[in-house]
C-alpha distance (Angstrom), angle and dihedral (degrees) to the residues before:
residue distance angle dihedral
T1 . . .
N2 3.80 . .
K3 3.80 107.1 .
K4 3.82 97.8 172.2
R5 3.78 122.5 78.2
G6 3.83 113.6 -143.2
S7 3.82 92.2 -164.1
S8 3.78 139.6 -22.3
F9 3.83 87.3 -87.4
D10 3.82 94.8 52.5
E11 3.83 106.2 128.3
S12 3.82 92.6 -173.9
Y13 3.81 94.4 68.8
N14 3.81 110.9 122.1
K15 3.83 90.7 2.5
Q16 3.78 129.1 121.3
L17 3.81 113.4 -90.8
I18 3.80 114.8 -105.5
Y19 3.83 116.8 -95.7
V20 3.82 91.0 10.4
P21 3.82 110.3 109.1
Y22 3.80 121.3 -150.0
H23 3.81 90.9 -134.8
V24 3.81 130.6 42.8
A25 3.80 124.7 160.7
A26 3.79 134.2 172.0
A27 3.79 133.4 -176.5
N28 3.80 134.7 -179.1
I29 3.77 133.9 -171.8
A30 3.80 124.1 -171.4
Y31 3.78 137.1 -173.1
M32 3.78 126.3 -166.8
Y33 3.78 126.1 -166.7
G34 3.79 115.7 179.6
R35 3.79 106.1 -50.1
A36 3.81 95.1 -21.0
Y37 3.78 126.1 88.8
I38 3.76 141.1 179.0
R39 3.79 126.6 -164.7
V40 3.79 128.8 -174.4
G41 3.77 119.5 -164.4
G42 3.77 133.5 -179.2
K43 3.78 133.9 -171.0
Y44 3.79 130.1 -164.9
N45 3.80 118.8 -159.9
G46 3.80 116.1 -171.1
E47 3.78 128.1 -140.9
Q48 3.81 113.0 -56.1
F49 3.77 122.1 -153.3
I50 3.80 115.5 -135.4
S51 3.80 98.5 -172.2
S52 3.80 124.9 61.3
D53 3.82 91.7 -127.5
N54 3.85 89.0 56.4
L55 3.82 93.8 -123.6
L56 3.83 96.0 119.1
S57 3.79 124.4 50.6
L58 3.78 146.6 165.6
P59 3.82 114.6 -121.1
A60 3.78 123.6 -108.0
F61 3.80 117.5 -97.6
Y62 3.79 142.0 -170.8
T63 3.81 125.9 -149.3
L64 3.79 129.2 -166.3
N65 3.82 123.9 -157.7
V66 3.82 130.6 -174.0
F67 3.80 125.7 -159.3
A68 3.81 124.6 -173.1
G69 3.77 132.0 170.5
T70 3.76 150.5 138.0
T71 3.80 140.5 -147.4
I72 3.79 120.2 -124.9
K73 3.82 122.0 -165.0
L74 3.81 114.7 -143.0
G75 3.79 106.2 179.0
K76 3.81 106.3 -63.0
T77 3.79 92.6 -16.6
A78 3.80 120.9 92.7
T79 3.79 112.9 -157.2
H80 3.77 120.1 -163.0
I81 3.81 115.7 -159.2
G82 3.78 120.1 -174.3
I83 3.77 142.5 162.0
Q84 3.78 128.8 -154.5
V85 3.78 128.1 -161.7
Q86 3.77 108.4 -162.6
N87 3.81 122.5 -164.4
L88 3.80 90.3 12.1
T89 3.82 93.0 -179.2
N90 3.83 91.0 52.8
Q91 3.81 91.3 -124.4
E92 3.81 115.6 -174.9
Y93 3.79 108.7 -136.1
Q94 3.78 145.2 145.3
V95 3.79 129.4 -144.1
V96 3.81 91.2 -175.4
Q97 3.80 122.1 31.0
W98 3.84 114.1 -94.3
A99 3.82 91.9 9.0
P100 3.82 108.3 100.2
M101 3.79 116.9 -159.5
P102 3.83 121.1 -125.2
S103 3.77 120.2 -79.0
R104 3.81 119.3 -129.2
N105 3.79 108.9 -31.5
F106 3.78 138.8 175.5
L107 3.78 132.8 -138.8
L108 3.79 125.5 -167.6
N109 3.80 116.0 -158.3
I110 3.82 126.6 -166.2
Q111 3.80 118.0 178.4
L112 3.80 124.9 -178.3
N113 3.82 118.5 -159.3
F114 3.81 115.6 -165.1
């Protein structure tokens, strides 16, 4: 919240700062079995104002991500293979006005440890 008045005409005084939501929450849950794991994570981002007078805003949104992987031992080399599904619910959202975030997307990760 803006606690400093720039001038007597400053409409942002005592208003929420732009692009800073009042409410943000995140939660993760993970399960591991042997060398395999799965993790599900969600994030809620509340309404964000995009004008200093708090008249214009971006809507709140929730995203859900899933991560799964395993570690395979090949001699002395440990190989970690994982896949991520980001924005599983295909939520349309913006963090900055006029800049939409990616829809559902996938990431394959291979890591070799010598």
